[in-house]
Residue, then its C-alpha position, 0 to 999 in steps of 0.5 A: m803261080a805255084r802250089i802250096l802244099a800242106i802237111d798234117y804230120g803224125g807219128k805213123r801217118t801223114g796227110i798231104a793237101v795241095t792248092d790248085p796252081l792259082q792257090i784258091i782251092a785246097t784239095g786233099l792229096k793223099t795219106i802216106e806213112s810218115k817215114d815216107l814223107i821225104p821220098f814223097l816230097k822228092e818225087y812230088l817236087k820233081t813234077e809240081t811247082v810248089e812255092l811253100i810248104v805249111i805244116g801243122l804244129p800241134k799245141n794245147w789250148d794253153d799254147t803248151d806243146t803236145h806229145g806230137t810237137p817234137l815229132v813235127e819239129a823233127a820233121m820240119k828239120k828234115i824237110h829244111k835239110e833236104f829242101p833248104a830253098m823251100p819256104l817252110k811255115s808252121v801253122d796252128e793245127r789245134y782242133t783240125s782232127k776234130m774238125a776233120k771228123d766233124a766234116m766226115l759226118q757232115m759229108g755223110m761218110k759211112k761209119k766204116d770209112r770214118r774209121v779209116k784213120g788215113n781219111v782223117d789225116v788227109i782231111a785235117a791237112t786240107i783244113i790246115l791248108q784252107e785255114y792258111l789260105q783264109s789267113t793270108q787273104 
């Protein structure tokens, strides 16, 4: 089987998570600058088999767009243009950043490490991927 890759796209930083080849476990991969997303994907897809990319789509609690929704939609267009054969699916990312911060507290992460915004992004991407995997079972 191939991996599923998840993206928590932001204006400055983007968190990346992937599954194992059996699509059982979601693991945070890294945080990159958002401007480097397409070059990162090109390199990653050269070495790993990915069958699907899921990207978190930010929405308000009432299903209206957030300030980040147009950024994610533009990123989705770029991904689709560069990788037209790669399935791309948006998933609800409501509350994932809050859940990531809560998870860091529960893990006992030190305060200085919790302040590193990239840590939140990669954990949020992992949560997006875990929720996607659970929704498909």
